C-alpha positions in Angstrom: 5.7 11.2 -0.2 4.9 10.5 3.5 1.5 9.8 4.8 -0.7 12.8 5.8 -1.7 11.8 9.3 0.5 14.4 11.0 0.4 17.0 8.3 1.0 20.5 9.7 3.1 19.3 12.6 6.6 20.8 12.8 9.5 18.7 14.3 13.1 19.4 14.9 15.4 16.4 15.1 18.6 17.2 17.0 19.5 13.5 17.5 22.4 11.4 16.3 22.8 7.7 16.1 19.6 5.7 16.3 17.2 6.3 19.2 16.3 10.0 18.6 16.5 9.9 14.7 14.3 6.8 14.7 11.8 8.6 16.9 11.8 11.6 14.6 11.6 9.4 11.5 8.3 7.9 12.7 6.9 11.4 12.8 8.3 12.1 9.3 6.8 9.0 7.9 3.4 10.0 9.3 3.5 13.4 7.6 5.1 15.8 10.0 7.6 18.3 8.6 10.8 17.1 10.2 14.0 19.2 10.0 17.1 17.2 10.9 19.7 19.5 12.6 23.2 18.2 12.3 26.6 19.6 13.4 28.9 20.6 10.6 30.6 17.2 10.7 27.3 15.4 10.4 25.4 12.8 12.4 27.8 10.2 13.7 25.7 7.5 12.0 27.0 8.8 8.7 30.3 7.2 9.5 29.0 3.9 10.7 27.7 2.3 7.5 27.0 -0.2 6.0 28.2 1.5 2.8 27.5 0.5 -0.8 30.5 -1.5 -2.0 32.0 -1.2 1.4 33.4 2.2 0.4 33.0 4.7 3.4 30.9 7.7 2.3 29.1 9.9 4.8 26.4 10.6 2.3 25.7 6.9 1.7 25.6 5.2 5.1 22.9 2.6 5.1 22.2 3.3 8.8 21.8 7.1 8.2 19.8 6.7 5.1 17.3 4.3 6.8 16.8 6.5 9.8 16.4 9.9 8.1 14.0 9.4 5.2 11.4 12.1 4.7 13.4 14.7 6.6 14.8 18.1 5.6 18.4 18.6 6.6 20.3 21.6 7.9 23.5 22.2 9.8 23.9 24.2 13.0 26.8 24.7 15.3 25.2 24.9 18.8 28.6 25.8 20.3 28.3 29.3 18.7 25.9 32.0 19.9 24.6 32.5 16.4 23.8 28.7 16.1 22.0 28.8 19.4 19.9 31.8 18.3 19.0 30.1 15.1 17.8 27.0 17.1 15.7 29.3 19.3 14.2 30.9 16.2 13.4 27.5 14.8 12.0 26.3 18.1 9.5 29.2 18.1 7.7 27.7 15.1 8.0 24.1 16.1 5.7 21.7 17.9 8.2 19.1 18.9 12.0 18.8 19.4 13.6 15.4 19.7 17.1 15.3 21.2 19.6 12.8 22.7 22.3 14.9 24.2 23.7 14.1 27.6 21.4 15.6 30.2 23.7 18.5 31.1 24.4 19.6 27.5 21.4 21.7 26.6 21.3 23.4 30.1 25.0 24.0 29.7 24.5 26.1 26.6 21.4 27.9 27.7 18.9 25.8 25.7 17.2 23.7 28.3 13.5 23.3 28.4 12.7 26.5 30.4 14.7 28.5 27.8 12.9 26.8 24.9 9.5 27.3 26.6 10.1 31.0 26.8 10.0 31.3 23.0 7.3 28.6 22.6 5.1 27.7 25.7 3.4 24.9 23.7 6.6 23.2 22.7 7.2 19.5 23.5 10.8 18.7 24.2 11.5 14.9 24.0 14.8 13.8 25.4 15.7 10.2 24.8 18.9 9.0 26.6 20.1 5.6 27.7 19.6 6.3 31.4 17.2 9.2 31.7 17.5 12.8 32.8 17.7 12.1 36.5 19.3 9.6 38.9 22.9 8.7 39.9 23.6 7.3 36.4 22.0 10.0 34.4 25.3 11.5 33.1 26.6 8.1 32.0 26.7 7.1 28.3 25.6 3.6 27.3 25.6 1.5 24.2 23.2 -1.2 23.0 25.4 -3.7 24.9 25.2 -1.7 28.1 21.5 -1.1 28.0 20.8 -4.7 27.2 22.6 -5.8 30.3 21.4 -3.0 32.7 17.8 -3.7 31.7 18.1 -7.4 32.7 17.5 -8.7 29.2 21.0 -10.1 28.6 20.3 -12.6 31.4 17.9 -14.3 29.1 19.1 -13.4 25.7 19.7 -15.4 23.5 18.6 -18.1 26.0 19.9 -20.7 28.3 23.5 -21.8 27.5 25.6 -24.9 28.1 28.7 -23.1 29.3 28.6 -19.8 31.3 32.3 -19.3 30.9 32.1 -19.7 27.1 28.8 -18.0 26.6 28.5 -15.0 28.9 25.5 -12.5 28.7 25.5 -10.8 25.3 23.2 -8.1 24.0 20.1 -7.6 21.9 21.0 -8.0 18.3 20.8 -5.2 15.6 20.6 -2.3 18.1 17.2 -3.4 19.3 17.6 -1.5 22.6 18.2 1.8 20.8 15.3 1.3 18.4 13.0 0.4 21.3 14.1 3.5 23.1 13.2 5.5 20.0 9.8 3.8 19.8 9.1 4.6 23.5 10.1 8.2 22.9 7.8 8.6 19.9 4.9 7.1 21.8 5.4 9.4 24.8 5.9 12.4 22.5 2.6 11.6 20.6 0.8 11.4 24.0 2.3 14.7 25.0 1.1 16.3 21.8 -2.4 14.8 22.3 -2.4 16.3 25.8 -1.4 19.7 24.4 -4.3 19.6 22.0 -6.6 19.7 25.1 -4.6 21.9 27.5 -2.5 23.9 25.2 0.6 23.3 27.5 3.9 21.9 26.3 6.1 19.7 28.5 9.5 18.0 28.7 9.3 14.2 28.0 12.1 12.2 29.6 12.5 8.9 27.7 14.9 6.4 29.2 16.3 3.5 27.2 17.0 1.2 30.1 13.4 1.6 31.4 11.9 1.2 27.9 13.6 -2.2 27.7 13.0 -3.2 31.4 9.2 -2.5 31.1 8.8 -5.3 28.6 7.7 -8.6 30.1 10.6 -10.6 31.4 10.6 -14.0 33.1 13.3 -13.0 35.5 11.4 -9.9 36.7 8.2 -11.9 37.1 10.0 -14.6 39.2 11.7 -12.0 41.4 8.4 -10.2 42.0 6.9 -13.5 43.2 9.7 -14.0 45.6 11.4 -16.8 43.7 15.1 -17.0 43.3 16.4 -15.7 40.0 17.6 -18.3 37.5 21.0 -18.1 36.0 21.7 -18.7 32.3 22.8 -22.4 32.7 20.7 -24.8 30.6 20.5 -27.1 33.6 18.3 -24.5 35.4 15.8 -24.4 32.5 14.2 -27.8 32.1 12.6 -28.2 28.7 8.9 -27.4 28.9 7.8 -28.4 25.4 9.2 -29.7 22.2 10.2 -26.7 20.2 13.2 -27.5 18.1 15.3 -25.2 15.9 16.9 -27.5 13.4 19.4 -27.1 10.5 18.3 -27.5 6.9 20.3 -27.4 3.7 19.7 -23.6 3.4 19.3 -22.4 7.0 17.2 -23.3 10.0 13.5 -24.2 10.7 11.5 -24.3 13.8 9.3 -27.4 14.5 7.0 -27.9 17.5 5.2 -31.3 17.5 4.4 -30.9 21.3 1.1 -32.9 21.3 1.0 -36.6 20.9 -1.2 -36.5 17.8 1.2 -34.0 16.2 4.2 -36.2 17.0 2.5 -39.2 15.4 1.8 -37.3 12.2 5.4 -36.0 12.3 6.6 -39.6 12.5 4.4 -40.5 9.5 5.9 -37.6 7.6 9.4 -38.9 8.2 8.3 -42.3 6.9 8.2 -43.9 10.3 11.9 -44.5 10.9 13.0 -47.3 13.1 14.3 -45.0 15.8 10.8 -43.5 16.3 9.7 -46.8 17.9 12.2 -46.4 20.7 10.3 -46.4 24.1 12.3 -43.3 25.1 10.4 -41.4 22.5 6.9 -42.8 23.1 5.4 -40.0 25.2 5.7 -36.2 25.4 7.5 -36.4 28.8 9.9 -39.1 27.6 10.7 -37.2 24.5 11.5 -34.1 26.6 13.6 -36.2 29.0 15.6 -37.8 26.2 15.8 -34.7 24.0 19.6 -35.0 23.7 19.2 -38.4 22.1 16.2 -37.5 20.0 17.5 -34.3 18.5 20.3 -35.8 16.2 17.6 -38.0 14.6 15.5 -35.0 13.7 18.6 -33.1 12.5 19.4 -36.0 10.2 16.0 -35.6 8.6 15.8 -31.8 8.3 19.4 -31.3 7.2 18.6 -33.2 3.9 15.8 -30.8 3.0 15.3 -27.1 2.4 13.6 -25.1 5.2 10.8 -24.2 2.8 10.1 -27.9 2.2 10.2 -28.8 5.9 8.0 -26.1 7.3 5.5 -26.4 4.4 5.2 -30.2 4.9 4.9 -29.8 8.6 2.2 -27.1 8.3 0.4 -29.4 5.8 -0.1 -32.0 8.5 -0.9 -29.4 11.2 2.4 -29.5 13.0 3.5 -26.0 14.1 6.5 -25.0 12.0 8.2 -21.8 10.7 11.4 -20.8 8.8 14.1 -18.8 10.5 14.3 -16.0 7.9 17.4 -14.1 6.9 17.4 -10.6 5.5 17.6 -12.1 2.0 14.5 -14.2 2.8 12.6 -11.0 3.8 13.4 -9.3 0.6 12.1 -12.3 -1.3 9.1 -13.0 1.0 5.8 -13.3 -0.9 4.0 -12.0 2.2 6.1 -8.8 2.3 5.8 -8.5 -1.5 2.0 -8.8 -1.4 1.8 -6.1 1.3 4.3 -3.9 -0.4 6.3 -3.5 2.8 9.5 -2.6 1.1 9.7 0.7 -0.7 12.2 1.9 -3.3 14.1 5.0 -2.3 16.5 6.7 -4.8 19.3 8.7 -3.1 21.7 11.0 -5.1 24.8 9.5 -3.5 23.8 6.0 -2.5 21.6 5.1 -5.5 18.4 3.2 -5.4 17.7 0.9 -2.5 14.7 -0.8 -0.9 13.8 0.4 2.6 11.4 -1.1 5.1 8.1 0.8 5.1 5.5 1.2 7.8 4.0 -1.9 9.4 0.5 -0.5 9.1 -2.0 -0.1 6.3 -4.6 2.7 6.1 -8.2 2.2 5.1 -7.8 5.1 2.7 -5.3 3.1 0.7 -2.6 5.8 1.1 0.9 4.3 1.0 4.2 5.6 2.2 6.6 6.8 -0.6 9.6 8.1 1.3 11.9 10.9 0.1 15.6 10.1 0.5 17.5 11.1 3.6 19.1 14.6 3.2 22.6 15.3 2.1 24.6 17.2 4.8 23.1 20.7 5.0 21.2 20.4 1.8 18.2 22.4 3.1 20.0 25.3 4.8 18.7 27.7 2.3 15.1 26.4 2.3 14.8 26.2 6.1 16.9 29.2 7.1 16.6 31.4 4.0 14.1 33.9 2.8 11.2 31.4 2.6 12.1 30.0 6.0 13.5 32.1 8.9 13.9 35.0 6.4 17.7 35.1 6.2 19.3 36.4 3.0 22.0 34.6 1.1 24.5 37.1 2.4 23.3 36.3 6.0 23.8 32.6 5.3 27.3 33.2 3.9 28.2 35.2 7.0 26.9 32.3 9.2 29.0 29.8 7.2 32.1 32.0 7.6 31.5 32.2 11.4 31.1 28.4 11.5 27.6 28.8 12.8 26.1 26.6 10.1 
């Protein structure tokens, strides 16, 4: 079961993909009653996977399952008048609606914020889109790749490169731009709900993905604001400021940073004082940085014969900053995550039992998140729309299905 911090709050999730569903999932995990509203074909993320056994199944997409735990699920066809009326009926009893349609979609079908406000003056409508509700680019669609570049982050990610022609600007990995947009939308929606608790007034929250990413601290923005010329991505424009090395091991990579002289000397002792360590080019911090291209292969030769666990544990043991570069498999086996019970088991009727990331917070009460599985397509139509929900009979629901309204 979810936590009870937002018990009694009613949320409609009209989103597809990542940003809006992730925003709504945060509310669901915290105890709000979240109803996911899908078109008859389902959320597009149902078709994206990954899938168990690599067998495509809209009921078993790992992406969909992770983004929609603790939600009820219904289907509505908003292209039909009956579907739109059902949404208005649901909106009348809701506190928050989260959506990610293009800015002209809801106004085009008569379900913009003024129309929703007529049935529920206290409603919060949170729209999360790549480029916002206004401006010359508002109508454009944008992916994680596009948002990463428009926001300025791709200029620096994944860091300075040797060859601009061979390593052009890329994107934030793992849909980070879309998740950050969802997080920004959830934060703004929660603030709007808090404001409503004082004033009683609803509002329309306009969450913009590009701005959510651009607002994060960036070196390029800071330099530009100070009147300095923006740096490119060539490594020649980024002189090494300190010794932070990401080095290969037998089973992955490890980070080591013996940036102070005493740390370097202890590091040399750890490596059994090899002959090359006495080279005058490596005698001081500045000379090591200046001759990094010569020094790095010696460090690689030492780390590549060891496991990353051995390297970072030994370095930490002599007070040299070090850390492993974890993979997903490492996280699932992490004693830190295990001790904090970060991963939770979720059993889904179609996908089976899988471990999901939980919430990154612990409550003083000791209450823990125990998610219910993401809904099958339309599984809660009867519960939400039927006699114990909006009051429709089974015959009414059959008629709506025949009319392609649900």
